C-alpha positions as CSV (number, residue, x, y, z in Angstrom):
1,M,0.0,0.0,0.0
2,G,1.4,3.4,-0.9
3,R,2.1,6.1,1.7
4,P,-0.9,8.2,2.3
5,P,-0.9,11.7,0.8
6,P,0.1,14.6,3.0
7,P,-2.7,16.2,4.9
8,T,-4.4,19.0,3.1
9,D,-6.1,20.6,6.1
10,G,-3.2,22.9,6.9
11,T,-1.8,20.7,9.7
12,Q,1.7,20.4,8.3
13,I,1.8,24.0,7.3
14,G,0.7,25.0,10.7
15,R,3.5,23.0,12.3
16,Q,6.0,24.6,10.1
17,S,4.7,28.0,11.0
18,D,4.8,27.0,14.7
19,C,8.4,25.9,14.3
20,G,9.2,29.2,12.6
21,D,7.6,31.2,15.3
22,Q,9.5,29.2,18.0
23,A,12.8,29.8,16.1
24,A,12.0,33.5,15.9
25,A,11.2,33.6,19.6
26,R,14.4,31.9,20.5
27,S,16.3,34.3,18.3
28,N,14.7,37.3,19.9
29,R,15.4,35.9,23.4
30,A,19.1,35.3,22.3
31,V,19.3,38.9,21.1
32,V,17.8,40.3,24.4
33,A,20.1,38.0,26.5
34,G,23.1,39.2,24.4
35,R,22.2,42.8,25.0
36,E,21.7,42.2,28.7
37,E,25.1,40.4,28.9
38,C,26.8,43.3,27.1
39,R,25.2,45.7,29.5
40,R,26.3,43.7,32.5
41,S,29.9,43.3,31.1
42,A,30.1,47.1,30.5
43,V,29.4,47.8,34.2
44,S,32.3,48.5,36.5
45,V,32.9,49.2,40.2
46,R,35.6,51.7,41.0
47,E,36.7,54.1,43.7
48,A,35.1,57.6,43.4
49,G,37.4,60.6,42.8
50,P,36.8,64.3,43.5
51,A,35.1,64.8,40.2
52,D,32.4,62.3,41.2
53,A,31.1,64.1,44.3
54,H,28.2,65.8,42.6
55,R,27.0,62.6,40.9
56,V,27.2,60.6,44.0
57,A,25.3,63.3,46.0
58,D,22.6,63.3,43.3
59,L,22.1,59.6,43.7
60,A,22.2,59.8,47.5
61,A,19.5,62.4,47.4
62,L,17.4,60.2,45.2
63,T,17.9,56.9,47.2
64,F,18.0,58.0,50.9
65,P,14.3,58.9,51.1
66,L,13.4,55.4,49.8
67,A,15.3,53.7,52.6
68,C,13.7,55.8,55.4
69,P,11.3,54.0,57.7
70,P,7.6,54.8,57.3
71,G,6.6,57.9,59.1
72,T,9.8,59.8,58.6
73,Q,8.9,63.4,57.9
74,P,9.9,64.9,54.5
75,G,11.4,67.9,56.1
76,D,13.6,65.8,58.3
77,I,14.7,63.8,55.3
78,E,15.6,67.0,53.4
79,T,17.6,68.3,56.4
80,F,19.5,65.0,56.7
81,I,20.4,65.1,53.0
82,S,21.6,68.7,53.3
83,N,23.6,68.0,56.4
84,V,25.1,64.6,55.5
85,L,24.7,63.8,51.8
86,S,25.5,67.0,49.9
87,A,28.1,67.3,47.2
88,K,30.3,69.2,49.7
89,H,30.1,66.4,52.2
90,F,30.9,63.8,49.5
91,E,34.0,65.8,48.5
92,T,35.1,65.5,52.1
93,Y,34.3,61.8,52.3
94,I,36.2,61.0,49.1
95,A,39.2,62.9,50.3
96,D,39.2,61.2,53.7
97,P,41.9,58.5,53.9
98,N,39.8,56.6,56.4
99,R,36.9,56.3,54.0
100,T,36.4,54.7,50.6
101,V,33.5,55.5,48.3
102,L,32.8,53.0,45.6
103,L,30.7,53.5,42.4
104,D,28.9,51.0,40.3
105,E,29.0,52.7,36.9
106,S,27.5,51.9,33.5
107,A,29.3,52.2,30.2
108,E,27.4,55.4,29.7
109,A,29.0,56.8,33.0
110,Q,25.7,56.7,34.8
111,V,26.1,55.9,38.6
112,L,23.9,52.9,39.2
113,G,24.8,52.6,42.9
114,Y,27.4,53.6,45.5
115,A,28.8,52.3,48.8
116,M,30.9,54.0,51.5
117,L,33.3,52.3,53.8
118,V,34.5,53.9,57.1
119,F,37.6,52.3,58.5
120,G,38.6,52.2,62.1
121,T,37.1,51.4,65.5
122,P,33.5,52.7,66.0
123,T,33.2,55.6,68.4
124,D,29.9,54.2,69.9
125,S,30.8,52.0,72.9
126,G,27.6,49.9,72.4
127,I,28.7,49.1,68.8
128,R,32.2,48.3,69.9
129,S,31.1,45.9,72.5
130,A,28.8,44.1,69.9
131,L,31.6,43.5,67.4
132,S,33.9,40.5,67.6
133,H,36.3,40.9,64.7
134,E,39.1,43.5,64.7
135,P,40.2,45.5,62.8
136,T,36.9,46.3,61.3
137,V,35.2,48.5,58.8
138,E,31.7,50.0,58.6
139,I,29.7,49.6,55.4
140,S,28.2,53.0,56.1
141,K,26.1,53.3,53.0
142,L,25.1,51.0,50.1
143,Y,22.4,52.4,47.8
144,V,21.2,51.5,44.3
145,R,19.3,53.5,41.7
146,P,15.6,52.4,41.9
147,T,15.5,51.4,38.2
148,E,18.4,48.9,38.9
149,H,16.8,47.1,41.9
150,G,17.2,43.3,41.4
151,G,19.8,43.7,38.7
152,G,22.8,42.7,40.7
153,V,24.2,46.2,41.5
154,A,23.9,45.8,45.2
155,A,25.6,42.4,45.2
156,R,28.5,43.8,43.0
157,L,28.9,46.7,45.4
158,M,28.9,44.5,48.5
159,T,31.4,42.1,47.0
160,S,33.6,45.0,46.0
161,A,33.3,46.6,49.5
162,L,34.3,43.4,51.3
163,D,37.2,42.9,48.9
164,S,38.3,46.4,49.6
165,A,38.1,45.7,53.4
166,R,40.2,42.6,53.0
167,R,42.8,44.6,51.1
168,H,43.0,47.1,53.9
169,G,43.7,44.3,56.4
170,C,40.2,44.2,58.0
171,R,39.2,41.0,59.8
172,G,35.5,42.0,60.0
173,A,32.9,44.4,58.6
174,W,29.7,45.7,60.1
175,L,26.7,47.8,59.2
176,G,23.4,49.1,60.7
177,V,20.0,48.2,59.3
178,N,16.6,49.2,60.4
179,Q,14.9,46.5,62.4
180,Q,11.8,46.7,60.2
181,N,13.7,46.3,56.9
182,V,13.5,42.6,56.6
183,R,14.4,42.6,52.9
184,A,17.7,44.4,53.5
185,Q,18.5,42.0,56.4
186,K,18.0,39.0,54.1
187,F,20.3,40.6,51.5
188,Y,23.0,41.1,54.1
189,A,22.6,37.6,55.5
190,K,23.3,36.2,52.0
191,H,26.7,37.9,52.2
192,G,27.4,36.3,55.5
193,F,26.3,39.1,57.9
194,E,24.8,38.1,61.3
195,I,23.0,40.2,63.9
196,A,25.4,41.1,66.6
197,G,23.6,43.8,68.5
198,T,21.5,47.0,68.3
199,K,22.0,50.7,67.9
200,T,19.9,53.8,67.1
201,F,19.7,56.0,64.1
202,V,18.3,59.6,64.3
203,V,16.6,61.4,61.5
204,G,15.1,64.7,62.7
205,D,13.2,64.2,65.9
206,R,12.7,60.5,65.5
207,T,15.0,57.8,66.8
208,H,14.9,54.6,64.8
209,D,16.0,51.2,66.1
210,D,18.7,49.4,64.0
211,Y,20.3,46.0,64.2
212,V,24.1,45.9,64.1
213,M,25.1,43.1,61.7
214,Q,28.7,41.9,61.2
215,V,30.6,39.4,59.0
216,Q,34.0,37.9,59.5
217,L,36.4,38.4,56.6
């Protein structure tokens, strides 16, 4: 018996069309993945220089309000930014030999995130008593542009910050995180940080409760 004729109801053509659509979809995904890989490979983390102060301050002014606990007054936030996060202050931080400011920067020279390390023994006796690894460094700030959340910027900055701490001979690193900020606590835990104690953080007239978290290097 001879082979039956091919179907004439469009089944075979439909399958070919499906295969073509699938191939096109795979091709599109490959292009998108390639672009994303190029974008990631173009990103670099480096130490900030004097010329970067204004750009870091702009990002700090954008990101600090997003990290404030609910109920923090807008006026208090503005005052904190003016008194702690202005371009003049970052010029001082960048010039300070006991501090390192790191930038995560795109190929287009956009600052995607920043971190600041403060070397030396903490002045707060409560924090000193909570820490068990000396010499130590504070990861004082680690902020990411909102459009880059979930894109690996924070992880790159933290890895670079801890690498910098090791190069400076530190045996441990610590930071403060609001006790209500569970998401940040989970992120720090992924990088080896553990709760070691508590401290307070003042913005305006409000005193916020923080955890002190540390990691051994």
